C-alpha positions as CSV (number, residue, x, y, z in Angstrom):
1,M,0.0,0.0,0.0
2,S,1.3,3.5,-0.8
3,R,2.1,6.0,1.9
4,L,-1.0,8.0,0.8
5,G,-3.1,4.9,1.1
6,K,-1.7,4.1,4.5
7,F,-2.4,7.7,5.6
8,I,-6.0,7.6,4.4
9,S,-6.6,4.2,6.1
10,F,-5.1,5.5,9.3
11,F,-7.2,8.7,9.1
12,L,-10.4,6.8,8.5
13,A,-9.7,4.5,11.4
14,A,-9.1,7.5,13.6
15,V,-12.3,9.1,12.5
16,A,-14.2,5.9,13.2
17,L,-12.7,5.8,16.8
18,V,-13.8,9.4,17.4
19,V,-17.3,8.8,16.1
20,T,-17.6,5.6,18.2
21,A,-16.5,7.6,21.3
22,C,-19.0,10.4,20.6
23,E,-21.8,7.9,20.2
24,K,-20.8,5.8,23.2
25,T,-23.7,5.2,25.6
26,P,-23.1,4.9,29.3
27,S,-22.1,1.4,30.5
28,E,-25.0,-0.7,31.6
29,N,-23.0,-2.0,34.6
30,G,-19.9,0.1,35.1
31,P,-19.2,3.7,36.1
32,Y,-19.7,6.6,33.8
33,T,-16.7,8.1,32.1
34,S,-16.3,11.3,30.1
35,T,-16.4,10.6,26.4
36,D,-13.8,13.4,26.0
37,T,-11.2,12.5,28.6
38,G,-12.0,9.0,29.7
39,Q,-12.0,10.3,33.3
40,P,-14.9,9.7,35.7
41,W,-17.8,11.9,34.9
42,A,-18.5,14.8,37.3
43,P,-22.2,15.3,38.1
44,Y,-23.9,18.6,37.8
45,Y,-24.6,18.8,41.5
46,D,-22.2,17.9,44.3
47,L,-23.5,14.5,45.4
48,T,-20.7,13.8,47.8
49,G,-22.4,11.9,50.7
50,L,-25.8,12.2,49.1
51,T,-26.0,8.8,47.4
52,V,-26.2,5.4,48.9
53,D,-23.5,3.2,47.4
54,G,-23.7,5.2,44.1
55,K,-27.5,4.8,44.0
56,F,-30.4,7.2,44.4
57,P,-31.4,7.7,48.1
58,I,-34.9,6.3,48.5
59,I,-36.3,7.4,51.8
60,A,-39.1,6.0,53.9
61,W,-40.6,8.4,56.5
62,T,-41.3,7.2,60.1
63,G,-43.2,4.2,61.3
64,I,-40.5,2.1,62.9
65,T,-39.9,2.1,66.7
66,A,-36.5,1.5,68.1
67,E,-37.6,-2.0,69.1
68,E,-39.1,-2.7,65.7
69,S,-35.8,-1.6,64.0
70,D,-34.4,-5.0,65.1
71,Y,-36.3,-6.5,62.1
72,K,-38.3,-3.9,60.2
73,L,-35.3,-2.2,58.6
74,E,-34.5,-5.4,56.7
75,L,-38.1,-5.5,55.4
76,M,-37.7,-1.9,54.3
77,R,-34.5,-2.7,52.6
78,D,-36.1,-5.5,50.7
79,C,-38.6,-3.0,49.3
80,G,-35.8,-1.1,47.7
81,I,-35.7,1.7,50.3
82,N,-32.2,2.4,51.4
83,V,-32.7,5.3,53.9
84,Y,-35.0,5.5,56.9
85,L,-36.1,8.8,58.5
86,G,-37.3,8.9,62.0
87,W,-37.1,10.7,65.4
88,Y,-36.9,9.3,68.9
89,D,-37.0,10.5,72.5
90,T,-33.6,9.4,73.5
91,L,-30.1,9.2,72.1
92,D,-29.9,5.5,73.2
93,E,-32.9,4.8,70.9
94,V,-31.2,6.6,68.0
95,M,-28.0,4.6,68.5
96,R,-30.0,1.3,68.6
97,V,-31.6,2.2,65.3
98,L,-28.3,3.1,63.7
99,D,-26.8,-0.2,64.8
100,N,-29.7,-2.1,63.3
101,A,-29.5,0.0,60.2
102,Q,-25.8,-0.9,59.7
103,K,-26.7,-4.6,60.1
104,A,-29.5,-4.2,57.5
105,G,-27.3,-2.4,55.1
106,V,-29.3,0.9,55.0
107,K,-28.7,4.5,56.1
108,C,-30.7,6.7,58.5
109,I,-31.8,10.3,58.9
110,L,-32.5,10.6,62.6
111,R,-32.7,12.9,65.6
112,C,-33.5,12.8,69.3
113,D,-35.0,15.5,71.4
114,A,-31.6,16.5,72.9
115,I,-30.0,17.3,69.6
116,F,-31.0,21.0,70.1
117,S,-30.3,21.2,73.9
118,D,-27.2,19.0,74.1
119,T,-26.0,19.3,70.6
120,G,-22.3,18.6,71.2
121,N,-22.9,15.3,73.0
122,V,-25.5,14.1,70.6
123,V,-23.7,14.9,67.4
124,T,-20.4,13.6,68.8
125,R,-22.0,10.2,69.5
126,M,-23.8,10.0,66.2
127,K,-21.4,11.5,63.7
128,D,-19.0,8.6,63.2
129,H,-21.7,5.9,62.9
130,P,-21.4,4.3,59.4
131,A,-25.2,4.2,59.1
132,L,-25.8,7.9,59.6
133,F,-26.9,9.7,56.4
134,A,-28.1,13.0,57.9
135,Y,-29.5,14.7,60.9
136,H,-33.3,15.3,60.9
137,I,-34.0,18.9,62.0
138,E,-37.5,20.0,61.0
139,D,-40.5,19.3,58.8
140,E,-42.5,22.0,57.1
141,P,-41.2,25.0,59.1
142,E,-42.9,28.4,59.1
143,T,-41.0,31.4,57.8
144,S,-40.8,32.7,61.3
145,E,-38.6,29.7,62.2
146,I,-35.9,30.3,59.5
147,D,-33.5,32.2,61.8
148,M,-33.8,29.5,64.5
149,L,-33.2,26.8,62.0
150,A,-30.1,28.6,60.6
151,E,-28.7,28.7,64.2
152,A,-29.5,25.0,64.8
153,V,-27.8,23.8,61.6
154,K,-24.7,26.0,62.1
155,K,-24.5,24.7,65.7
156,I,-24.5,21.1,64.5
157,Q,-22.0,21.9,61.8
158,K,-19.5,23.0,64.4
159,Y,-19.3,19.4,65.5
160,D,-20.0,17.6,62.2
161,S,-19.4,19.3,58.8
162,T,-19.7,16.1,56.9
163,H,-23.3,14.9,57.3
164,P,-26.1,17.2,56.0
165,C,-29.0,18.5,58.1
166,Y,-32.4,17.5,56.7
167,I,-35.2,20.1,56.6
168,N,-38.3,19.5,54.5
169,L,-40.4,22.4,53.2
170,Y,-44.1,22.9,52.7
171,P,-45.8,22.4,49.3
172,N,-46.7,25.6,47.5
173,W,-50.4,25.5,48.2
174,A,-49.8,25.3,51.9
175,W,-47.3,28.1,52.2
176,G,-49.0,31.3,51.4
177,K,-49.7,32.4,47.8
178,I,-48.6,30.1,45.0
179,D,-46.6,32.8,43.2
180,D,-44.8,33.8,46.4
181,Y,-43.5,30.3,47.1
182,I,-40.2,30.7,45.3
183,Q,-39.4,33.8,47.2
184,K,-39.9,31.9,50.5
185,V,-37.7,29.0,49.3
186,N,-35.0,31.5,48.4
187,A,-35.3,33.2,51.8
188,F,-34.9,29.8,53.5
189,L,-31.9,28.8,51.4
190,T,-30.2,32.2,51.8
191,K,-30.1,31.8,55.6
192,V,-30.1,28.1,56.3
193,P,-27.1,26.0,55.1
194,Q,-28.5,23.1,53.0
195,R,-26.8,20.4,51.0
196,F,-30.1,19.6,49.2
197,L,-33.6,21.0,48.9
198,S,-36.5,18.9,50.0
199,F,-40.2,19.6,49.7
200,D,-43.4,17.6,49.9
201,H,-46.4,17.7,47.6
202,Y,-49.0,14.9,47.3
203,P,-50.6,15.6,43.9
204,I,-53.2,12.9,43.6
205,Q,-56.4,14.0,45.4
206,E,-59.9,12.6,45.4
207,I,-62.9,14.9,45.8
208,D,-66.5,13.5,45.7
209,G,-65.1,10.2,44.5
210,V,-63.2,11.6,41.5
211,S,-59.4,11.7,41.6
212,S,-57.2,14.2,39.8
213,L,-53.8,15.8,39.9
214,R,-53.6,18.9,42.0
215,P,-53.2,21.8,39.6
216,E,-50.4,23.5,41.5
217,W,-48.1,20.4,41.6
218,Y,-46.1,21.0,38.4
219,K,-45.7,24.7,39.3
220,N,-44.2,23.5,42.6
221,L,-41.7,21.2,40.7
222,E,-40.8,24.1,38.4
223,D,-40.0,26.4,41.4
224,I,-38.0,23.7,43.2
225,R,-36.1,22.9,40.1
226,R,-35.3,26.6,39.5
227,M,-34.0,27.1,43.0
228,G,-32.0,23.9,43.0
229,R,-30.3,25.0,39.8
230,A,-29.7,28.5,41.1
231,K,-28.1,27.2,44.3
232,K,-26.4,24.3,42.6
233,I,-27.8,21.8,45.1
234,P,-29.8,18.6,44.4
235,T,-33.5,18.4,45.0
236,W,-35.7,15.8,46.8
237,A,-39.4,15.1,46.5
238,F,-42.1,12.7,47.6
239,A,-44.7,10.2,46.6
240,L,-47.6,9.5,49.0
241,S,-47.8,5.9,50.3
242,L,-50.2,6.4,53.2
243,A,-53.9,7.1,52.5
244,H,-55.5,9.9,54.7
245,Y,-58.0,12.7,54.7
246,L,-57.6,16.5,54.9
247,E,-60.9,18.4,55.2
248,D,-62.9,17.5,52.0
249,V,-59.9,15.9,50.2
250,T,-59.1,12.2,50.2
251,Y,-55.6,11.1,49.5
252,P,-56.2,7.5,48.3
253,V,-54.1,4.3,48.7
254,P,-51.8,4.7,45.6
255,T,-52.0,2.4,42.7
256,L,-48.8,1.4,40.8
257,E,-49.7,3.9,38.1
258,E,-50.2,6.7,40.7
259,L,-46.8,6.0,42.3
260,R,-45.2,6.0,38.8
261,V,-46.7,9.3,37.8
262,Q,-45.4,10.9,41.0
263,M,-41.9,9.4,41.0
264,F,-41.4,9.6,37.2
265,S,-42.5,13.3,37.1
266,N,-40.1,13.9,39.9
267,L,-37.4,12.2,37.9
268,A,-38.1,14.2,34.8
269,Y,-37.7,17.4,36.8
270,G,-34.3,16.3,38.0
271,I,-35.2,15.1,41.5
272,Q,-32.2,13.3,43.1
273,G,-33.8,11.9,46.3
274,F,-37.1,10.0,46.4
275,Q,-39.2,9.9,49.5
276,Y,-42.3,8.0,50.7
277,F,-44.7,9.3,53.3
278,T,-44.8,7.0,55.2
279,F,-43.4,3.6,55.9
280,H,-46.7,2.8,57.7
281,G,-48.3,2.9,54.2
282,I,-45.9,0.3,53.0
283,Y,-45.6,-2.0,56.0
284,R,-47.5,-2.2,59.3
285,N,-47.8,-5.6,61.0
286,A,-47.5,-7.1,57.6
287,K,-46.9,-5.9,54.0
288,T,-49.7,-3.6,52.8
289,Q,-50.9,-3.6,49.2
290,V,-48.5,-0.7,48.6
291,Y,-45.4,-2.7,49.4
292,D,-45.0,-4.6,46.1
293,R,-46.0,-1.4,44.1
294,A,-43.3,0.7,45.8
295,K,-40.8,-2.1,45.4
296,K,-41.5,-2.2,41.6
297,V,-41.2,1.6,41.3
298,N,-38.0,1.6,43.4
299,E,-36.4,-1.0,41.0
300,E,-37.3,1.2,38.1
301,L,-35.9,4.3,39.7
302,Q,-32.6,2.7,40.4
303,A,-32.5,1.1,36.9
304,L,-32.8,4.7,35.5
305,A,-30.1,6.1,37.8
306,K,-27.6,5.4,35.1
307,I,-29.3,8.2,33.1
308,F,-30.6,10.5,35.8
309,L,-28.4,10.3,38.9
310,G,-26.4,13.6,38.9
311,A,-27.7,14.6,35.5
312,E,-28.6,18.1,34.5
313,V,-32.2,18.6,33.4
314,T,-31.7,21.6,31.0
315,D,-35.3,22.1,30.1
316,V,-38.9,20.9,30.9
317,W,-42.0,21.3,28.8
318,H,-45.6,20.0,28.8
319,T,-47.9,18.8,26.1
320,G,-51.6,18.3,26.0
321,V,-54.8,20.4,25.7
322,E,-54.3,22.0,29.1
323,I,-50.8,23.2,30.1
324,P,-50.4,23.3,33.9
325,Y,-50.1,26.7,35.5
326,G,-46.5,27.9,35.8
327,T,-45.1,25.5,33.2
328,K,-44.4,26.0,29.5
329,A,-45.8,24.2,26.4
330,L,-43.6,22.3,24.1
331,T,-43.7,24.6,21.0
332,E,-40.3,24.1,19.5
333,M,-38.8,20.6,19.2
334,P,-35.6,19.6,20.9
335,A,-32.7,19.0,18.6
336,G,-32.9,15.6,17.0
337,I,-36.7,15.5,17.1
338,S,-38.7,16.9,14.3
339,S,-42.2,16.1,15.7
340,L,-43.7,15.0,19.0
341,K,-47.4,14.7,19.6
342,T,-49.3,13.1,22.5
343,S,-52.8,12.3,23.6
344,D,-54.9,15.2,25.0
345,K,-54.0,14.6,28.7
346,G,-50.4,15.2,27.7
347,A,-46.9,14.5,29.0
348,V,-44.0,16.0,30.8
349,V,-41.1,16.3,28.4
350,S,-37.6,17.0,29.7
351,Q,-34.2,17.3,28.3
352,V,-31.5,15.5,30.3
353,V,-27.7,15.8,29.9
354,K,-25.3,13.4,31.5
355,D,-21.7,12.5,30.6
356,G,-21.9,14.4,27.4
357,N,-25.0,12.4,26.3
358,R,-28.4,14.0,25.7
359,Y,-31.8,12.4,26.5
360,I,-35.4,13.3,26.1
361,A,-37.6,11.9,28.9
362,I,-41.4,11.7,28.3
363,V,-43.8,10.9,31.2
364,N,-47.5,10.1,30.7
365,K,-49.3,12.5,33.1
366,D,-52.4,10.4,32.8
367,Y,-52.3,7.7,35.5
368,K,-55.7,6.3,34.5
369,S,-55.2,5.7,30.7
370,S,-52.4,4.9,28.2
371,M,-51.0,7.8,26.1
372,D,-50.6,7.8,22.4
373,L,-47.1,9.1,21.5
374,E,-46.2,10.0,18.0
375,I,-42.6,11.0,17.5
376,E,-40.4,11.7,14.5
377,F,-36.6,11.8,14.7
378,S,-34.2,13.8,12.6
379,S,-31.2,12.1,14.3
380,K,-30.3,8.6,15.3
381,A,-31.9,7.7,18.7
382,T,-32.0,5.0,21.2
383,L,-35.1,4.1,23.3
384,Y,-34.9,3.3,27.0
385,D,-37.8,1.8,28.9
386,N,-38.6,2.2,32.6
387,M,-36.1,-0.5,33.5
388,G,-33.3,1.0,31.5
389,Y,-33.4,-1.6,28.7
390,K,-32.6,-0.1,25.3
391,T,-33.5,-0.7,21.7
392,A,-33.1,1.3,18.5
393,A,-35.7,4.1,18.4
394,V,-37.8,4.4,15.3
395,S,-40.1,7.2,14.2
396,G,-43.8,6.5,14.4
397,K,-46.6,5.8,16.9
398,T,-46.2,4.1,20.3
399,T,-48.1,3.7,23.5
400,V,-47.0,4.8,26.9
401,S,-48.8,3.0,29.8
402,P,-50.5,5.1,32.6
403,G,-48.0,7.2,34.5
404,N,-45.1,5.6,32.8
405,I,-41.9,7.0,31.3
406,V,-39.9,6.5,28.1
407,I,-36.5,8.0,27.4
408,Y,-34.8,8.6,24.1
409,Q,-31.1,9.2,23.8
410,I,-30.4,11.5,20.9
411,H,-27.1,10.8,19.2
């Protein structure tokens, strides 16, 4: 072969290697690496200490006494929940729960009453325990408590600057005017040191026997996402596992589809910690009907962590006849997609970037019926289902089951 021929062959081989690297998808089983440098990929948020063995933290709220922690934490773990959140009267109870959590292979967000009055002693005993994930400080504080919470967190940080302090915020409908919510969140984050931003909002409500999504829910996710991006901290959200009543509103026992629409909408908005209120809704004296449903959704969330954990959600849109208040309609197609149409109830559509790869996530907002999805690609694409299995994506019509998610990697 001539020198020119060898050069051309070498050049084409080099181009092929570059193209292969650019089109490389994340490993199914191994860690992510940068397609540019081959070095471990750095997430958009600082997730140091905020994952559990490289997985999403999936948190169950309360419902396990110190005595029950001898066996219930293992049942919780088997449901795919890797963090337990609770509060106890005494430090000895807290340490017992931490010891049992270590045996079960899960983490804990805990506190006892003395954490505020005897902070140094409590934190010193808790901080080196391998099962400690965070200190539980407060749930749904009022704005009048912000200064007090700032002092409490800073006091704990004097003794332990490694573990975060957990404070969960109100939903937008319960914290004054909807449009003032983001200012209150900003005021909270400006004064109170936080490693992540947590809020609760249980969107599926039933009035006069008819269930629907609360109209303020997606606006709440919009504002939380906006504040998380502004402060460069990850965000945490909830799904409801415990049926209850509030005035004329019923919060029903969730179906699999209702859990999916909550958790997958959270996922599409970039949520990095997934919480259940409460463990009682999943397990009491025996497994409730929610146990296997939550277990299935937890498996799906962790399967999709390879795409979403630490990823940057660069944009979110909505489709359908009615666009939720505070959100924006999908009017211009993301690069690589020439057309995207859904059934009238619509979808959440988000653009996700991780490790130099770009994905479009689509969630069926209808948890009662399947959604028709018609999509046309202008670039090569790969389809991922809710368990992270991938196939070549093709233009045309498909069906998305109630509350479910599909993801397309755009090459």
